[in-house]
KOLDOVO-527095 format. One record per residue (C-alpha): residue number from 1; residue in one letter; x, y, z. Coordinates in Angstrom, 1 decimal, m for minus. Example, Ala and Ser with C-alpha at 12.3 -4.5 7.8 and 13.67 -1.06 7.14 Angstrom:
BEGIN
<node num="1" residuo="A" c1="12.3" c2="m4.5" c3="7.8"/>
<node num="2" residuo="S" c1="13.7" c2="m1.1" c3="7.1"/>
This chain:
BEGIN
<node num="1" residuo="M" c1="m28.5" c2="9.6" c3="30.9"/>
<node num="2" residuo="N" c1="m26.1" c2="12.5" c3="30.3"/>
<node num="3" residuo="P" c1="m24.7" c2="12.1" c3="26.7"/>
<node num="4" residuo="I" c1="m21.1" c2="12.8" c3="28.0"/>
<node num="5" residuo="Y" c1="m21.1" c2="9.4" c3="29.6"/>
<node num="6" residuo="R" c1="m22.0" c2="7.7" c3="26.5"/>
<node num="7" residuo="S" c1="m19.1" c2="8.8" c3="24.5"/>
<node num="8" residuo="R" c1="m17.0" c2="5.7" c3="23.9"/>
<node num="9" residuo="A" c1="m13.8" c2="7.9" c3="23.3"/>
<node num="10" residuo="S" c1="m14.2" c2="9.7" c3="26.6"/>
<node num="11" residuo="R" c1="m12.2" c2="8.5" c3="29.7"/>
<node num="12" residuo="H" c1="m11.8" c2="9.8" c3="33.2"/>
<node num="13" residuo="L" c1="m8.6" c2="11.6" c3="33.6"/>
<node num="14" residuo="S" c1="m8.0" c2="9.4" c3="36.7"/>
<node num="15" residuo="S" c1="m7.7" c2="6.2" c3="34.1"/>
<node num="16" residuo="I" c1="m4.8" c2="7.9" c3="32.0"/>
<node num="17" residuo="H" c1="m1.2" c2="6.7" c3="32.3"/>
<node num="18" residuo="G" c1="1.7" c2="8.9" c3="32.8"/>
<node num="19" residuo="G" c1="3.2" c2="10.3" c3="29.4"/>
<node num="20" residuo="E" c1="m0.3" c2="10.5" c3="27.7"/>
<node num="21" residuo="K" c1="m1.5" c2="13.8" c3="26.4"/>
<node num="22" residuo="V" c1="m5.2" c2="14.3" c3="26.4"/>
<node num="23" residuo="V" c1="m7.8" c2="17.2" c3="25.6"/>
<node num="24" residuo="V" c1="m10.5" c2="17.9" c3="28.2"/>
<node num="25" residuo="K" c1="m14.0" c2="17.2" c3="26.9"/>
<node num="26" residuo="A" c1="m16.2" c2="17.9" c3="30.0"/>
<node num="27" residuo="V" c1="m16.3" c2="18.1" c3="33.7"/>
<node num="28" residuo="A" c1="m18.8" c2="16.0" c3="35.4"/>
<node num="29" residuo="G" c1="m19.0" c2="17.8" c3="38.7"/>
<node num="30" residuo="G" c1="m21.1" c2="20.6" c3="40.2"/>
<node num="31" residuo="R" c1="m20.7" c2="24.3" c3="40.1"/>
<node num="32" residuo="D" c1="m18.0" c2="24.6" c3="42.7"/>
<node num="33" residuo="L" c1="m15.7" c2="21.9" c3="41.1"/>
<node num="34" residuo="T" c1="m16.2" c2="23.4" c3="37.8"/>
<node num="35" residuo="R" c1="m15.2" c2="26.8" c3="38.9"/>
<node num="36" residuo="R" c1="m12.1" c2="25.7" c3="40.8"/>
<node num="37" residuo="L" c1="m10.9" c2="23.7" c3="37.8"/>
<node num="38" residuo="R" c1="m11.5" c2="26.8" c3="35.5"/>
<node num="39" residuo="E" c1="m9.5" c2="28.8" c3="38.1"/>
<node num="40" residuo="L" c1="m6.6" c2="26.3" c3="37.5"/>
<node num="41" residuo="G" c1="m6.9" c2="26.6" c3="33.7"/>
<node num="42" residuo="I" c1="m8.6" c2="23.3" c3="33.3"/>
<node num="43" residuo="H" c1="m11.8" c2="23.4" c3="31.0"/>
<node num="44" residuo="E" c1="m13.1" c2="22.1" c3="27.8"/>
<node num="45" residuo="G" c1="m10.8" c2="22.1" c3="25.1"/>
<node num="46" residuo="V" c1="m7.5" c2="22.3" c3="27.0"/>
<node num="47" residuo="E" c1="m4.7" c2="19.8" c3="26.3"/>
<node num="48" residuo="I" c1="m3.0" c2="18.4" c3="29.4"/>
<node num="49" residuo="E" c1="m0.3" c2="15.7" c3="29.9"/>
<node num="50" residuo="V" c1="m0.4" c2="13.3" c3="32.6"/>
<node num="51" residuo="A" c1="2.9" c2="13.3" c3="34.2"/>
<node num="52" residuo="Q" c1="2.3" c2="10.7" c3="36.8"/>
<node num="53" residuo="N" c1="m0.7" c2="8.4" c3="37.8"/>
<node num="54" residuo="T" c1="0.3" c2="5.6" c3="40.3"/>
<node num="55" residuo="G" c1="m2.7" c2="5.5" c3="42.5"/>
<node num="56" residuo="G" c1="m2.2" c2="8.6" c3="44.5"/>
<node num="57" residuo="P" c1="m2.7" c2="12.2" c3="43.2"/>
<node num="58" residuo="V" c1="m2.7" c2="12.6" c3="39.4"/>
<node num="59" residuo="I" c1="0.2" c2="14.8" c3="38.5"/>
<node num="60" residuo="I" c1="m0.6" c2="16.8" c3="35.3"/>
<node num="61" residuo="I" c1="1.3" c2="19.4" c3="33.2"/>
<node num="62" residuo="L" c1="m0.9" c2="22.3" c3="31.9"/>
<node num="63" residuo="G" c1="1.1" c2="24.7" c3="30.0"/>
<node num="64" residuo="N" c1="4.4" c2="25.4" c3="32.0"/>
<node num="65" residuo="S" c1="2.8" c2="24.4" c3="35.3"/>
<node num="66" residuo="R" c1="2.6" c2="21.1" c3="37.2"/>
<node num="67" residuo="M" c1="m0.3" c2="20.3" c3="39.6"/>
<node num="68" residuo="A" c1="m1.5" c2="17.5" c3="41.5"/>
<node num="69" residuo="L" c1="m5.2" c2="16.6" c3="41.4"/>
<node num="70" residuo="G" c1="m6.8" c2="14.0" c3="43.7"/>
<node num="71" residuo="Q" c1="m8.2" c2="10.7" c3="42.3"/>
<node num="72" residuo="G" c1="m11.8" c2="11.9" c3="43.1"/>
<node num="73" residuo="M" c1="m11.4" c2="15.2" c3="41.3"/>
<node num="74" residuo="A" c1="m9.6" c2="13.6" c3="38.2"/>
<node num="75" residuo="G" c1="m12.3" c2="11.0" c3="38.0"/>
<node num="76" residuo="K" c1="m14.8" c2="13.9" c3="37.4"/>
<node num="77" residuo="I" c1="m12.8" c2="15.2" c3="34.4"/>
<node num="78" residuo="L" c1="m13.6" c2="13.6" c3="31.0"/>
<node num="79" residuo="V" c1="m11.0" c2="13.6" c3="28.4"/>
<node num="80" residuo="E" c1="m10.1" c2="12.1" c3="24.9"/>
């Protein structure tokens, strides 16, 4: 099993509530997803704030930008 999944402190971004700040620990996705997230500025070590997560797209704040990530994509981003 991948050690990323064994970390007790890591959670999926899709499980984070609005108002919480987290740090990206890993992306549990393929090359295309990892590349796309990097293009958006989302990679290991980056702090992001979840503005809204009510079951639809997860709205995040990264720097001065707000963006929406689908639940599937957010579920592949591991954060602490």
